[in-house]
Kinemage of the C-alpha trace (Angstrom):
@kinemage 1
@onewidth
@group {chain A} dominant
@subgroup {mainchain}
@vectorlist {calphas} color= white
{ca met a 1} P 10.527 58.373 90.755
{ca lys a 2} L 7.948 59.687 88.179
{ca ser a 3} L 9.765 62.499 87.030
{ca val a 4} L 13.058 60.464 86.798
{ca leu a 5} L 11.533 57.820 84.327
{ca leu a 6} L 9.691 60.976 82.511
{ca ser a 7} L 13.512 62.495 81.962
{ca glu a 8} L 15.223 59.374 80.731
{ca arg a 9} L 12.262 58.808 78.115
{ca lys a 10} L 12.602 62.342 76.877
{ca leu a 11} L 15.996 61.663 76.580
{ca ala a 12} L 15.636 58.551 74.560
{ca glu a 13} L 13.184 60.494 72.384
{ca lys a 14} L 15.607 63.102 71.421
{ca arg a 15} L 18.417 60.594 71.035
{ca phe a 16} L 16.273 58.625 68.304
{ca ser a 17} L 15.111 61.892 66.840
{ca cys a 18} L 18.738 62.608 66.168
{ca tyr a 19} L 19.440 59.206 65.010
{ca ile a 20} L 16.440 59.494 62.533
{ca gly a 21} L 17.990 63.086 61.269
{ca cys a 22} L 21.405 61.545 61.356
{ca met a 23} L 20.001 58.626 58.702
{ca glu a 24} L 17.481 61.303 56.492
{ca ser a 25} L 20.984 63.472 56.431
{ca asn a 26} L 22.527 60.620 55.151
{ca val a 27} L 20.270 59.624 52.594
{ca ile a 28} L 19.550 62.804 51.487
{ca lys a 29} L 23.764 62.826 51.085
{ca tyr a 30} L 24.353 59.497 49.179
{ca gln a 31} L 21.788 59.747 46.417
{ca arg a 32} L 23.056 63.580 45.911
{ca ile a 33} L 26.677 61.587 45.856
{ca ala a 34} L 25.708 59.084 43.591
{ca gly a 35} L 24.113 61.580 41.146
{ca ile a 36} L 27.287 63.628 40.801
{ca leu a 37} L 28.931 60.228 40.195
{ca arg a 38} L 26.493 58.760 37.998
{ca glu a 39} L 26.464 62.656 35.945
{ca arg a 40} L 30.159 62.012 35.983
{ca ile a 41} L 30.639 58.562 34.376
{ca arg a 42} L 27.548 60.032 31.539
{ca arg a 43} L 29.771 62.674 30.596
{ca gly a 44} L 32.777 60.374 30.607
{ca ile a 45} L 34.978 61.945 33.108
{ca tyr a 46} L 34.958 58.699 34.459
{ca arg a 47} L 34.899 56.196 31.363
{ca pro a 48} L 34.382 52.569 31.602
{ca gly a 49} L 37.344 50.409 32.886
{ca asp a 50} L 38.293 53.922 35.206
{ca lys a 51} L 38.848 52.926 38.808
{ca leu a 52} L 37.309 55.493 41.196
{ca pro a 53} L 39.059 56.877 43.645
{ca ser a 54} L 39.582 55.320 47.158
{ca tyr a 55} L 36.959 55.481 49.611
{ca pro a 56} L 39.070 57.746 52.078
{ca gln a 57} L 39.536 60.120 48.887
{ca leu a 58} L 36.055 60.332 48.101
{ca cys a 59} L 35.081 60.844 51.846
{ca glu a 60} L 37.727 63.738 51.602
{ca leu a 61} L 36.306 64.952 48.051
{ca phe a 62} L 32.843 65.125 49.363
{ca glu a 63} L 33.416 65.591 53.158
{ca val a 64} L 31.148 62.808 54.062
{ca ser a 65} L 31.568 59.676 56.496
{ca ala a 66} L 32.731 56.155 54.655
{ca met a 67} L 28.883 55.125 55.125
{ca thr a 68} L 27.636 57.609 52.661
{ca ile a 69} L 30.255 56.833 50.562
{ca arg a 70} L 29.498 53.095 50.697
{ca leu a 71} L 25.676 53.673 50.242
{ca ala a 72} L 26.587 55.472 46.592
{ca val a 73} L 29.166 53.512 45.323
{ca ala a 74} L 26.413 50.556 46.144
{ca leu a 75} L 23.489 52.329 44.638
{ca leu a 76} L 25.423 52.821 41.319
{ca ala a 77} L 26.894 49.179 41.227
{ca asn a 78} L 22.583 47.988 41.590
{ca glu a 79} L 22.145 50.133 38.796
{ca gly a 80} L 25.094 48.303 36.960
{ca leu a 81} L 27.379 51.717 36.482
{ca leu a 82} L 30.000 50.335 39.383
{ca arg a 83} L 31.516 47.011 40.056
{ca arg a 84} L 33.312 46.497 43.549
{ca glu a 85} L 36.770 44.200 43.147
{ca arg a 86} L 38.179 42.386 46.007
{ca gly a 87} L 42.249 41.155 46.295
{ca arg a 88} L 44.269 42.263 44.110
{ca gly a 89} L 43.378 45.521 42.333
{ca lys a 90} L 40.670 46.055 44.770
{ca gly a 91} L 38.624 49.282 44.215
{ca val a 92} L 35.478 50.171 42.610
{ca tyr a 93} L 35.572 50.597 38.541
{ca val a 94} L 33.634 51.809 36.016
{ca thr a 95} L 31.123 48.981 34.547
{ca pro a 96} L 31.626 48.937 30.496
{ca pro a 97} L 27.888 49.443 28.972
{ca pro a 98} L 26.720 46.121 28.031
{ca ser a 99} L 26.783 45.532 24.853
{ca ala a 100} L 23.600 45.681 22.588
{ca pro a 101} L 22.115 42.419 21.716
{ca glu a 102} L 22.899 41.205 17.952
{ca lys a 103} L 19.798 41.726 15.706
{ca ser a 104} L 18.958 39.102 13.645
{ca ala a 105} L 18.088 40.151 10.039
{ca pro a 106} L 14.410 40.039 9.703
{ca val a 107} L 13.012 37.228 8.051
{ca leu a 108} L 11.211 37.700 4.788
{ca arg a 109} L 8.699 34.795 4.285
{ca arg a 110} L 6.776 35.684 1.377
{ca leu a 111} L 7.190 38.075 -1.003
{ca cys a 112} L 4.772 39.654 -3.366
{ca ile a 113} L 4.971 40.874 -6.940
{ca leu a 114} L 2.849 43.529 -7.984
{ca pro a 115} L 0.888 42.843 -10.756
{ca ala a 116} L 0.738 39.060 -11.800
{ca ala a 117} L 2.295 37.356 -14.771
{ca pro a 118} L -0.838 37.347 -17.560
{ca thr a 119} L -0.793 41.094 -17.454
{ca leu a 120} L 2.914 42.168 -17.602
{ca arg a 121} L 4.128 44.326 -19.816
{ca ser a 122} L 7.220 42.705 -21.965
{ca asp a 123} L 9.812 44.562 -20.159
{ca asp a 124} L 8.749 42.578 -16.529
{ca pro a 125} L 10.194 38.948 -17.397
{ca ala a 126} L 13.677 40.363 -17.047
{ca ile a 127} L 12.582 42.251 -13.704
{ca gln a 128} L 11.030 39.120 -12.602
{ca gln a 129} L 14.432 36.890 -13.309
{ca gly a 130} L 16.325 39.023 -10.924
{ca val a 131} L 13.685 38.686 -8.437
{ca val a 132} L 13.167 35.062 -8.798
{ca gln a 133} L 17.179 34.361 -8.118
{ca ala a 134} L 16.825 37.119 -5.145
{ca val a 135} L 13.853 34.969 -3.941
{ca asn a 136} L 15.489 31.521 -4.370
{ca ala a 137} L 18.778 32.482 -2.745
{ca ala a 138} L 16.869 33.618 0.660
{ca glu a 139} L 14.747 30.993 0.739
{ca thr a 140} L 11.424 32.566 0.182
{ca ser a 141} L 7.961 31.978 -1.193
{ca leu a 142} L 7.151 34.192 -3.992
{ca val a 143} L 3.407 35.207 -4.819
{ca leu a 144} L 2.496 37.282 -7.783
{ca met a 145} L -0.764 39.679 -6.992
{ca pro a 146} L -3.425 40.009 -9.883
{ca ala a 147} L -3.645 43.358 -11.457
{ca leu a 148} L -6.478 45.226 -9.723
{ca ser a 149} L -7.063 48.548 -8.882
{ca gly a 150} L -9.362 51.154 -6.107
{ca ala a 151} L -11.406 49.403 -3.682
{ca ala a 152} L -10.334 45.702 -5.350
{ca arg a 153} L -6.648 46.243 -4.413
{ca arg a 154} L -7.012 47.567 -1.163
{ca glu a 155} L -8.813 44.194 -0.399
{ca tyr a 156} L -7.115 42.064 -1.936
{ca leu a 157} L -3.935 43.778 -0.156
{ca ala a 158} L -5.512 43.782 3.025
{ca his a 159} L -6.211 39.653 2.246
{ca leu a 160} L -2.445 39.272 1.422
{ca leu a 161} L -1.337 40.929 4.636
{ca asp a 162} L -3.547 39.670 7.414
{ca gly a 163} L -4.019 36.419 5.938
{ca ala a 164} L -0.841 35.292 3.621
{ca gly a 165} L 1.738 36.224 5.751
{ca val a 166} L 3.312 38.583 2.765
{ca asp a 167} L 5.237 40.895 4.650
{ca gly a 168} L 7.388 42.072 1.616
{ca phe a 169} L 6.207 43.685 -1.714
{ca leu a 170} L 8.215 44.498 -4.955
{ca ile a 171} L 6.181 47.133 -6.798
{ca asn a 172} L 5.956 48.177 -10.233
{ca gly a 173} L 4.873 51.814 -9.851
{ca gln a 174} L 3.621 52.228 -13.178
{ca ile a 175} L 0.785 49.889 -11.974
{ca phe a 176} L -0.657 53.170 -9.967
{ca ala a 177} L -3.188 55.525 -11.472
{ca ser a 178} L -2.412 58.336 -9.567
{ca gly a 179} L 0.655 59.611 -6.995
{ca glu a 180} L -2.125 59.757 -4.354
{ca glu a 181} L -2.956 56.186 -4.948
{ca ala a 182} L 0.579 55.032 -4.458
{ca phe a 183} L 1.211 56.725 -1.131
{ca glu a 184} L -1.937 55.219 -0.053
{ca val a 185} L -0.762 51.838 -0.700
{ca ile a 186} L 2.982 52.695 0.435
{ca asp a 187} L 1.595 54.188 3.648
{ca ser a 188} L -0.482 51.403 4.427
{ca phe a 189} L 2.907 49.337 3.891
{ca arg a 190} L 4.782 51.584 6.504
{ca glu a 191} L 1.679 51.598 9.219
{ca arg a 192} L 1.800 47.674 9.208
{ca gln a 193} L 5.814 47.761 9.294
{ca val a 194} L 6.200 45.884 5.673
{ca arg a 195} L 8.942 46.238 3.751
{ca cys a 196} L 8.167 47.191 0.027
{ca leu a 197} L 10.315 48.105 -2.888
{ca leu a 198} L 9.363 50.058 -6.030
{ca leu a 199} L 10.397 49.785 -9.429
{ca phe a 200} L 9.793 52.553 -11.569
{ca ser a 201} L 10.363 51.776 -15.676
{ca ala a 202} L 9.733 55.531 -16.849
{ca glu a 203} L 10.188 58.948 -15.267
{ca asp a 204} L 7.101 60.283 -14.104
{ca ala a 205} L 5.796 62.667 -11.617
{ca cys a 206} L 5.148 59.466 -8.983
{ca ser a 207} L 8.433 58.168 -9.669
{ca arg a 208} L 10.065 62.039 -8.872
{ca asp a 209} L 8.182 62.139 -5.807
{ca phe a 210} L 9.381 58.430 -4.276
{ca leu a 211} L 12.979 59.722 -5.219
{ca gly a 212} L 12.521 62.966 -3.215
{ca arg a 213} L 11.519 61.273 -0.278
{ca asn a 214} L 14.181 58.245 -0.793
{ca his a 215} L 12.354 55.750 -0.791
{ca pro a 216} L 13.930 52.585 -1.514
{ca gly a 217} L 13.883 50.899 -4.472
{ca val a 218} L 15.233 50.753 -8.561
{ca tyr a 219} L 14.812 54.386 -11.028
{ca ile a 220} L 15.179 54.411 -14.193
{ca asp a 221} L 17.278 58.014 -14.790
{ca glu a 222} L 15.606 58.822 -18.571
{ca gln a 223} L 16.337 62.423 -18.209
{ca ser a 224} L 20.043 61.804 -18.082
{ca ala a 225} L 19.993 59.962 -21.576
{ca leu a 226} L 17.364 62.539 -23.197
{ca ala a 227} L 20.051 65.065 -22.395
{ca ser a 228} L 22.710 63.627 -24.072
{ca ala a 229} L 20.264 63.182 -26.577
{ca leu a 230} L 19.403 66.579 -26.739
{ca ala a 231} L 23.160 67.707 -26.603
{ca val a 232} L 23.767 65.859 -29.922
{ca ala a 233} L 21.329 67.436 -31.553
{ca ala a 234} L 22.222 70.875 -30.224
{ca ala a 235} L 25.587 70.046 -31.458
{ca lys a 236} L 24.356 69.553 -35.229
{ca gly a 237} L 22.417 72.846 -34.775
{ca lys a 238} L 18.906 71.887 -34.223
{ca thr a 239} L 16.577 74.153 -32.674
{ca arg a 240} L 12.929 72.553 -32.458
{ca leu a 241} L 11.895 69.123 -31.306
{ca leu a 242} L 8.637 67.652 -32.460
{ca phe a 243} L 7.497 64.529 -30.225
{ca ala a 244} L 5.102 62.484 -32.196
{ca gly a 245} L 2.584 60.029 -30.802
{ca val a 246} L -0.252 58.252 -30.229
{ca asp a 247} L -0.884 58.005 -26.580
{ca arg a 248} L -1.474 61.542 -25.170
{ca tyr a 249} L -0.314 60.773 -21.963
{ca ser a 250} L 2.830 59.028 -22.820
{ca val a 251} L 3.871 62.167 -25.343
{ca glu a 252} L 3.078 64.530 -22.529
{ca arg a 253} L 5.425 62.496 -20.022
{ca ser a 254} L 7.992 62.577 -23.024
{ca leu a 255} L 7.752 66.251 -22.815
{ca asp a 256} L 7.750 66.417 -19.315
{ca val a 257} L 11.255 64.376 -19.583
{ca ala a 258} L 12.728 66.755 -22.169
{ca arg a 259} L 11.715 70.138 -20.175
{ca arg a 260} L 13.844 69.486 -17.514
{ca ser a 261} L 16.730 67.799 -19.839
{ca ala a 262} L 16.763 70.989 -21.884
{ca ala a 263} L 16.467 73.190 -19.224
{ca gly a 264} L 18.526 76.564 -20.209
{ca ser a 265} L 18.736 75.701 -23.861
{ca thr a 266} L 16.734 76.812 -26.830
{ca phe a 267} L 14.985 74.347 -27.782
{ca ala a 268} L 11.327 74.516 -28.763
{ca leu a 269} L 9.394 71.290 -27.750
{ca glu a 270} L 5.991 70.870 -29.320
{ca pro a 271} L 4.085 67.641 -29.528
{ca val a 272} L 2.267 65.848 -32.564
{ca leu a 273} L -0.697 63.412 -31.616
{ca phe a 274} L -2.218 61.174 -34.163
{ca asp a 275} L -5.227 59.118 -33.316
{ca glu a 276} L -5.085 55.303 -33.503
{ca leu a 277} L -6.255 54.759 -37.352
{ca ala a 278} L -6.051 52.087 -39.819
{ca ala a 279} L -2.682 51.613 -41.308
{ca lys a 280} L -3.112 53.306 -44.804
{ca ser a 281} L -4.611 56.291 -42.667
{ca leu a 282} L -1.852 56.465 -40.638
{ca phe a 283} L 0.424 56.261 -43.593
{ca arg a 284} L -1.156 59.362 -45.259
{ca glu a 285} L -1.282 61.027 -41.691
{ca phe a 286} L 2.584 60.751 -41.248
{ca glu a 287} L 3.286 61.598 -44.785
{ca lys a 288} L 0.812 65.008 -44.622
{ca arg a 289} L 1.662 66.058 -41.239
{ca leu a 290} L 5.144 65.427 -40.569
{ca leu a 291} L 7.523 65.064 -43.089
{ca pro a 292} L 6.756 69.187 -44.101
{ca glu a 293} L 7.593 69.848 -40.513
{ca leu a 294} L 10.982 68.517 -41.131
{ca asp a 295} L 13.289 71.192 -41.945
{ca thr a 296} L 16.898 71.170 -41.121
{ca ala a 297} L 16.332 73.092 -37.929
{ca thr a 298} L 13.721 70.306 -36.574
{ca thr a 299} L 14.369 66.785 -35.043
{ca leu a 300} L 11.760 64.398 -34.806
{ca val a 301} L 11.397 62.755 -31.694
{ca leu a 302} L 9.152 59.484 -32.281
{ca glu a 303} L 7.320 58.493 -28.872
{ca gly a 304} L 6.905 54.846 -29.088
{ca ser a 305} L 4.658 53.442 -26.435
{ca asn a 306} L 1.585 52.969 -28.988
{ca leu a 307} L 3.445 53.888 -32.549
{ca pro a 308} L 3.413 51.615 -35.151
{ca leu a 309} L 6.738 52.748 -36.385
{ca ser a 310} L 7.368 50.444 -39.344
{ca tyr a 311} L 4.680 52.551 -41.138
{ca phe a 312} L 7.249 55.478 -40.493
{ca asp a 313} L 9.879 53.718 -41.906
{ca ala a 314} L 7.942 52.566 -44.603
{ca leu a 315} L 7.657 56.029 -45.695
{ca leu a 316} L 10.848 56.851 -45.694
{ca asn a 317} L 11.983 53.707 -48.012
{ca ala a 318} L 9.307 54.860 -50.146
{ca arg a 319} L 10.689 58.384 -50.461
{ca glu a 320} L 14.277 57.405 -50.358
{ca leu a 321} L 14.496 59.484 -47.091
{ca lys a 322} L 17.426 58.829 -45.184
{ca pro a 323} L 17.901 59.305 -41.516
{ca gly a 324} L 20.762 61.571 -40.672
{ca arg a 325} L 20.998 62.715 -43.909
{ca asp a 326} L 17.512 63.927 -45.365
{ca ile a 327} L 16.051 64.244 -41.807
{ca ser a 328} L 16.572 64.332 -38.037
{ca val a 329} L 14.890 62.080 -36.218
{ca phe a 330} L 15.194 59.408 -33.293
{ca tyr a 331} L 12.932 57.815 -30.699
{ca phe a 332} L 12.211 57.800 -26.928
{ca glu a 333} L 9.625 55.375 -25.854
{ca his a 334} L 8.977 53.970 -22.300
{ca tyr a 335} L 7.906 50.849 -22.479
{ca cys a 336} L 10.041 48.029 -24.504
{ca asn a 337} L 7.331 47.133 -27.199
{ca leu a 338} L 9.255 48.293 -30.046
{ca asp a 339} L 10.096 46.442 -33.303
{ca pro a 340} L 13.549 45.582 -32.840
{ca leu a 341} L 14.671 46.151 -36.656
{ca phe a 342} L 13.137 49.568 -36.216
{ca gly a 343} L 15.417 50.345 -33.314
{ca ala a 344} L 18.701 48.831 -34.411
{ca arg a 345} L 18.413 51.027 -37.332
{ca tyr a 346} L 17.489 54.253 -35.732
{ca ser a 347} L 19.203 56.443 -32.532
{ca ser a 348} L 17.194 55.506 -29.274
{ca val a 349} L 16.516 56.247 -25.706
{ca thr a 350} L 16.079 52.861 -24.319
{ca arg a 351} L 15.281 51.386 -20.857
{ca pro a 352} L 17.893 49.228 -19.578
{ca tyr a 353} L 15.270 46.483 -18.254
{ca gly a 354} L 17.813 43.324 -17.552
{ca glu a 355} L 19.739 45.894 -15.014
{ca leu a 356} L 16.586 46.735 -13.673
{ca gly a 357} L 15.872 43.092 -12.997
{ca arg a 358} L 19.136 42.303 -11.838
{ca ala a 359} L 19.105 45.303 -9.315
{ca ala a 360} L 15.779 44.847 -7.931
{ca gly a 361} L 17.293 41.337 -6.898
{ca leu a 362} L 20.434 42.776 -5.588
{ca leu a 363} L 18.259 44.707 -3.424
{ca leu a 364} L 15.992 42.007 -2.703
{ca glu a 365} L 18.792 39.714 -1.719
{ca arg a 366} L 20.364 42.459 0.817
{ca met a 367} L 16.871 43.118 2.145
{ca val a 368} L 16.067 39.855 2.959
{ca leu a 369} L 19.660 37.949 3.805
{ca glu a 370} L 21.470 41.385 5.240
{ca gly a 371} L 18.307 42.733 6.738
{ca thr a 372} L 19.292 45.824 5.256
{ca pro a 373} L 16.325 48.599 4.513
{ca gly a 374} L 16.453 49.107 1.304
{ca glu a 375} L 18.495 51.891 -0.730
{ca val a 376} L 18.118 53.998 -3.351
{ca leu a 377} L 19.336 53.042 -7.276
{ca arg a 378} L 19.024 55.386 -9.849
{ca ile a 379} L 20.025 53.425 -13.464
{ca pro a 380} L 21.157 55.486 -16.084
{ca ala a 381} L 18.931 54.176 -19.520
{ca asp a 382} L 20.930 54.605 -22.616
{ca phe a 383} L 21.434 56.999 -25.683
{ca asn a 384} L 22.531 54.721 -28.550
{ca asp a 385} L 23.674 57.192 -30.961
{ca gln a 386} L 23.357 55.508 -34.415
{ca gly a 387} L 23.829 58.414 -36.399
{ca thr a 388} L 19.732 59.375 -37.551
{ca ile a 389} L 19.884 63.091 -35.802
C-alpha cells in the first residue's frame, strides 16, 4: 500500500513539473513572439491601422499554440501597440501612435530691457517703440533695468530672475564691456531657461561671436554698407582710406569692419586720432593734420561717434573746398548722434534704428504670442551716396 501511494505521488510530481516546464516554455515563446511583432511595428512593416494575420496564420507562422499567440497579443495590447476588434471586421490591428499633446505657447509674464531709459542712447527710443508695441500686443509687463556692470549687474539680474518674475530679456549688446561678460550673462539665462533676444546696433567682435553661435536677435550689418561705400571709392580711383576720429575704440572698430569689407582689395587703411580739444584747437588740428593728407587717391572717413563734425564742415567752407570735387569724404558712425544737417550733405554709412526697433518688436511678438524660440535677423545698414566721395 505504501509503495502504491509513493508511486502515485511521484507520478503527480512528474505531471506538475511537466506542466510548469510547459508554462515556462510558453512564457519564453510568447515574449519572444511579442518582441518580434513589436520590432516589426517599430520598423513600419506593420503600420498603424494595419490588420495582423489571423491567429491560425500566426500560429502557423511562428509554429506555436494559439494560447502563446493570445499571450503575445495581450502583452502588446497592454502596451498600446495593438487593439482587438470584435464583430464585423474583427481581428487584431496596429494602434496609431498617440497624438502628441499640443504645446501651449510659453507665457512671457515680464520682459526686461537692458539698460534703463535714463541711460539709453539716442538710438534706443526707436527700439523701445517697437518693443513696447510687442509688449502691449502680448499683454506683458515691461521692466527697465538700470545700467549696471560687474557684480552690481549680476546681483540685480539675480533679483529680477528670482524675485521679480522676469522671464524674458531684450539686451542691447553694446552695453557689455567685453564678450566674456556678455557670454556670462547669457549663459546664466540659459541655465535658468530664460529667453533672451540681443540687439547689436553696431558690428564688433562680440556681435560676430553671437552671430556665429546663431543666437536669436537683431544684428546690424555694417560690413555690407561699408563694402558698397568702398566700391564707390574704388570706382573713382581711390586707393587709400584715412579713418579720423576722437574715440580710439570706435576708430579701431571702424577699421576692423573696413578690413573685412575691403578683403582682397588694395586699399591702404590708416587711422588718424585726435584728442578731445577745445573747438579752436580742434579746428587747427583738422587743418594741420587732415587737409595735407587729402590727395586725389585718398578718401577721408570721418568716424563720427564723438567727433564734432560741424568744425570740419566749417573748415571746408572757410577754405572753399567742396566734397566730391576737391576732397573725397564720407562718414561712418556707430551711434546716431551726428548733426542731421551734416548727415544730409555728406555720403554716409548709417544705422536704420527705426527698422531695428520694428524687427525687435516683431521677434518679441512671435516669441511671446507664437511660442517661437526666436531667430537671427541681419538688418543691412545703408550707404547714402551724396556724391562726396
